[in-house]
N, C-alpha and C positions, 0 to 999 in steps of 0.2 A: 248276097243272100236276099236282101230286101228287094232288089231289082228283079229277081227271078219270081217273086210272088205274083200271081195272076191279078189279084185285085189292087195291088200296089204299082202295076205297070204304067199307070198313067202319071205317076210322080216323075218330075224332072230332076235328075241328078246331074251335078257338074262333072265334066269329063276328067278334071284333074283334082288334085288334093287341095284343101283350103290353105290359105296363106295366114289366116288369123283364126283366133278362137276366142270364146267368152271366158269369163271367170268361172262360169259353171263348168265348162270344158276343162279348165285347169284343175278344178277341184275333183272332177271325175278321173282325170289322169293321175292325180295324187293318190287317189283311192286304189287305182290299178297298179301303178308302179310302187314297189315296196322299198326301193333303195333310199338311202338318206339323202343323197344328192338330188334325186327326182323330188322328194318331198320338200326339200329346201328351195329348189328352183320353183316349184309350183306355188309355195307360200309366197315367194318373192313376186311371182306374177299376179297372184290374187291381191296382194298389197298394192301393187301398181295399179290394178283395176279399181280398187277402192279409192286410191288417191286421185285417179283420173275422174271418177265420179264426183269427188268432192270439189275438184277444180271446175268441172262442168257446171255443178250447181252454183258455185260461187260466180261463175261467169254469167249465168242466167240471172242471178240477183243483181249483179253489177249492170247488166244490160237493162233490166227493169228500171233501176234507179236512174240510169242515164236517159232513158226515155221519158221519165218523169221530170227530170231536170230540164230536158229539151223542151218539153211542153210548157213548163212554167216560164222558161226564158222566152219562148215564142209569144206566150200571153203577155208578158212584160214588154216585149218589143213592140207588139201592136199598141198597147196602152201608151208607151213612150212616144211612138209615132203620132198618135192622135193628139197627145198633149203638145208635141212640138208644133204640129200644124195649127193648133189653136193659139199658141204663143206667138208664132210667126205672124198670124193676122194682127195681133196687138202691136207688133213692132213696126208695122208699116205706117208711114206718115198719113195723116188724114187727107182725104181727097180735096177738101175745101178748107180755107182758113177763114174762120169767123173773126170779126172784130171784137176786141176785148173791151168791155165796159158796157155802159147803159146807153140805150137809144132813147133820148128824151124828145125826139121828134123835130129837132132843128135840122133844116136841110144843110147838106154839106156844101161847102164852097169848092169851086174848081181850083185848078192851079193858079197860084198868085205869081205874078211876075213875068 
């Protein structure tokens, strides 16, 4: 009937029936269908939609928390790499070995013997 209206002719309608519906559609079906079995099934479907929304929201919260933890770990990782590079430089042996003690100005003797 809607497709036959002149001003709604530009709307695109799918050629087949839908395979899914929303919780609002289930509620509307529960209002139209008056049998006890139909009402019970529609309430079951609505509860499933509510549970699905709760799980989806929980997943979004967990995803945000995991992203935050990943960011913190990446910050710590870069800080630890910088610290490791600085410590590694301290562990290298010195390039030249200086004599230990005081230089009192006496010339050193060559090899004896």
